[in-house]
C-alpha positions in Angstrom: -99.7 73.4 26.4 -100.9 74.4 22.5 -98.3 76.0 20.1 -100.4 79.7 20.7 -99.8 79.5 24.8 -95.8 78.5 23.8 -96.0 81.7 21.7 -97.5 83.7 24.6 -95.4 82.7 27.2 -92.5 83.7 24.8 -93.1 86.9 23.7 -93.6 87.8 27.0 -90.6 87.2 28.2 -89.0 88.6 25.7 -90.9 91.8 26.7 -89.6 91.3 30.5 -86.3 91.0 29.5 -86.8 93.9 27.3 -88.0 95.7 29.9 -90.4 97.0 27.5 -87.8 100.0 26.3 -86.7 100.3 22.7 -83.4 100.7 23.2 -82.3 97.0 24.6 -83.2 94.7 21.5 -80.8 97.9 19.0 -78.0 96.9 22.5 -79.1 92.7 21.9 -78.2 93.3 17.9 -75.1 95.0 18.2 -73.9 92.4 21.4 -75.4 89.6 18.8 -73.7 91.4 15.7 -70.0 91.9 17.8 -70.4 88.0 19.0 -70.9 86.7 15.4 -67.8 89.1 14.7 -65.5 87.7 16.9 -67.1 84.1 16.2 -66.2 84.3 12.2 -62.9 86.0 13.3 -61.9 83.0 15.5 -62.9 80.6 12.8 -61.3 82.0 10.1 -57.7 81.9 12.2 -58.3 78.1 12.9 -59.0 77.2 9.5 -56.0 79.1 8.5 -53.7 77.2 11.1 -55.3 73.5 9.7 -54.4 74.4 5.9 -50.8 75.3 7.5 -50.8 72.5 9.1 -51.5 70.8 6.0 -48.9 72.5 4.3 -46.3 71.5 6.5 -47.0 68.0 6.5 -47.1 68.2 2.8 -43.7 69.8 2.5 -42.7 66.9 4.9 -43.9 64.1 3.3 -42.5 65.7 -0.1 -46.3 66.1 -1.1 -45.6 69.9 -1.0 -43.4 70.3 -4.0 -45.9 69.4 -6.3 -45.4 70.1 -10.1 -42.0 71.8 -9.2 -39.7 70.4 -11.7 -36.4 71.1 -12.6 -32.7 71.1 -11.0 -32.8 68.9 -8.0 -30.6 70.4 -5.5 -32.0 74.5 -6.9 -35.5 72.5 -5.8 -34.7 70.9 -2.6 -32.6 74.0 -1.7 -35.8 76.3 -2.4 -38.0 73.7 -0.4 -36.2 73.9 2.5 -36.7 77.7 3.0 -40.4 77.4 2.0 -41.0 74.7 4.7 -38.9 77.6 7.4 -41.1 80.3 6.1 -43.9 77.9 6.6 -42.7 76.8 9.9 -43.2 80.7 11.6 -46.3 81.2 9.5 -47.2 78.3 11.6 -46.1 79.5 14.4 -47.6 82.9 14.5 -51.0 81.9 13.1 -51.6 79.5 16.2 -50.7 82.8 18.0 -53.3 84.5 16.7 -55.9 81.4 16.8 -55.8 81.6 20.7 -55.9 85.3 20.9 -59.3 85.2 18.6 -61.0 82.5 20.7 -60.0 84.2 23.8 -61.7 87.2 22.4 -64.6 85.5 21.8 -65.1 84.0 25.2 -64.3 87.1 26.5 -66.9 88.9 24.3 -69.9 86.3 24.8 -69.1 86.5 28.2 -69.4 90.6 28.4 -72.8 92.2 29.6 -75.0 93.0 25.8 -74.7 96.3 27.2 -71.1 97.2 27.3 -70.1 95.3 23.9 -69.2 97.1 20.9 -71.3 97.9 17.7 -69.6 96.1 14.7 -69.6 96.0 11.5 -68.4 92.9 9.6 -66.9 94.0 5.8 -65.8 91.3 3.4 -62.4 92.5 1.4 -62.6 90.3 -2.0 -60.0 88.3 -3.4 -57.8 90.2 -6.0 -57.8 93.4 -3.3 -54.4 94.9 -3.6 -52.8 95.8 -0.6 -49.6 98.3 -0.5 -47.1 98.2 2.4 -44.2 100.5 3.0 -41.3 99.0 4.5 -40.4 99.2 7.9 -36.7 97.9 7.5 -34.2 97.0 4.7 -34.5 93.2 4.2 -31.5 91.9 2.2 -29.9 88.3 1.4 -26.9 88.0 3.2 -28.8 89.2 6.7 -32.5 87.6 6.7 -32.8 84.1 6.2 -36.5 82.5 5.7 -38.8 82.6 8.2 -37.1 85.8 9.6 -40.3 88.3 10.5 -40.7 92.0 8.8 -43.3 94.3 9.4 -44.1 97.5 8.0 -47.2 100.3 7.8 -50.4 99.8 4.9 -49.0 103.1 2.6 -52.8 103.7 2.0 -56.4 103.2 2.9 -58.0 99.3 2.1 -61.9 100.4 1.0 -64.9 98.1 0.2 -66.5 100.3 -1.0 -66.5 103.2 0.6 -65.9 101.9 3.9 -62.1 101.9 4.9 -61.4 98.2 6.2 -57.7 99.1 6.7 -56.7 102.8 6.9 -53.5 103.6 6.2 -50.9 103.5 8.9 -52.4 100.5 10.2 -49.4 97.7 11.3 -48.8 94.4 9.1 -46.4 92.0 9.4 -44.8 88.6 7.3 -42.5 86.7 6.9 -39.2 86.5 4.6 -40.2 83.1 2.3 -36.9 83.0 0.0 -33.4 84.6 0.9 -31.2 83.1 -2.3 -28.1 85.9 -2.7 -27.7 86.1 -6.8 -25.7 83.5 -8.4 -26.7 80.9 -5.7 -28.9 78.8 -7.7 -27.7 77.1 -11.1 -29.7 79.2 -13.4 -27.5 82.1 -12.5 -30.4 83.8 -10.2 -30.9 84.1 -6.5 -34.1 85.5 -5.2 -35.9 87.2 -2.2 -39.2 87.0 -1.3 -41.8 87.5 1.0 -45.3 86.7 1.9 -47.8 88.9 3.7 -50.0 87.3 6.9 -51.0 90.2 9.2 -52.4 93.4 8.6 -53.3 94.8 11.8 -55.0 91.7 14.0 -56.5 89.9 10.8 -54.4 87.2 9.2 -54.0 87.0 5.8 -53.4 85.2 2.3 -51.6 87.8 0.4 -49.1 85.8 -2.1 -45.5 86.2 -2.4 -43.9 89.1 -3.6 -40.6 87.9 -4.7 -37.1 90.6 -5.9 -35.5 88.3 -8.7 -31.8 88.9 -9.4 -28.5 88.1 -11.3 -24.9 88.8 -10.0 -24.4 91.8 -12.9 -27.0 93.6 -11.1 -30.3 93.0 -13.1 -33.4 92.7 -10.5 -36.6 92.2 -11.6 -39.9 91.9 -8.7 -42.5 89.4 -9.8 -45.8 88.7 -7.4 -46.6 84.8 -7.3 -50.3 84.2 -6.2 -51.2 81.1 -3.8 -50.8 80.3 0.0 -48.0 77.7 -1.3 -46.5 78.2 -5.0 -43.5 76.4 -4.8 -43.9 75.4 -8.3 -44.5 79.0 -9.7 -40.9 80.0 -7.7 -39.3 77.3 -8.7 -39.8 78.6 -12.3 -39.1 82.0 -11.8 -36.0 81.2 -10.3 -34.9 78.6 -12.6 -36.7 79.6 -16.0 -38.2 77.0 -16.3 -42.2 76.5 -16.4 -43.4 80.2 -14.8 -46.4 78.4 -13.7 -48.8 80.8 -11.5 -46.2 84.5 -11.3 -47.0 87.7 -13.1 -45.9 91.5 -12.5 -48.3 93.2 -10.6 -49.2 96.4 -13.3 -47.0 98.0 -15.6 -46.7 100.6 -13.5 -46.3 98.5 -9.9 -43.3 96.4 -12.0 -41.4 99.1 -13.3 -41.5 100.9 -9.6 -40.3 98.1 -8.5 -37.5 97.2 -10.8 -35.9 100.3 -11.0 -33.3 102.5 -9.5 -34.8 101.5 -5.8 -34.2 98.0 -6.2 -31.2 97.9 -8.6 -28.2 97.2 -8.0 -25.7 100.2 -9.2 -22.7 97.7 -9.9 -22.3 94.0 -10.0 -24.1 92.3 -6.8 -24.9 89.6 -5.6 -27.1 91.0 -2.6 -30.2 91.5 -3.1 -32.2 93.8 -0.9 -35.5 95.6 -0.4 -35.6 98.8 1.1 -36.8 100.4 4.0 -39.6 102.4 3.2 -39.6 100.8 0.0 -43.3 100.3 -1.5 -44.4 97.0 -1.8 -47.4 95.7 -3.4 -49.2 92.6 -2.2 -52.6 90.8 -4.1 -55.1 88.8 -1.4 -55.5 85.2 -2.5 -58.8 84.7 -0.5 -61.3 86.8 1.2 -61.1 88.2 4.6 -63.8 89.3 7.6 -62.2 92.7 8.6 -64.7 93.2 11.5 -65.1 97.0 12.4 -65.3 99.2 15.4 
């Protein structure tokens, strides 16, 4: 059979499948876009699971401590908390990945005319995400691995497109919870990670409130997914690798009266309704319907 014959038969099949109408190709295009978006979401979720599995394995073999240096007791304490946080993140990520795979399979089995129109945008690395806390967190009651939740305080935009709207539910885990004065440096820290925005898993670093028993409080943002070395550096006054405040205004607000203890206090808190700003440390594909 000639190439021309193959092309002719193929073209005829396409015309028959489309019913010689102009609307069906558009429906097919929308269906393809929806399926591709679902598959991208499923792959991203699976990739996040694989990354967390490696981090947990590295922590259990000691590799995850990386370049952390300083007081060994402090490193061990922060490492144990970090591992509990990773374990919780991994459990949640596996559940999200299973849901995304199910979504992709369901969409693939749905007739093209019934599939939603989907636009996919990439929220780039460095995008700031400001969260309004849904409940108070405190070192005397919240432990590493515990969940927390809140809502977006403002729209997250990609150009003129709203990737995530203000009010979208967000969630995360407590990464560190050590009362002030507990570490050899005399400091303590309450750290949280943002792990989901809406239906998307995200990598957004660690927001850490550092404090001492005299009531001094300071907010830091630590980029990176693991970042144990940076956490140890901030809490022991050594190295300080990878830590930075999120700009002058954000740092000032974070360390002001909303966070500072009025008197000497070992409990470190992040108040309910407090605004916390994270920064994406990896790009995220968001499907908009």
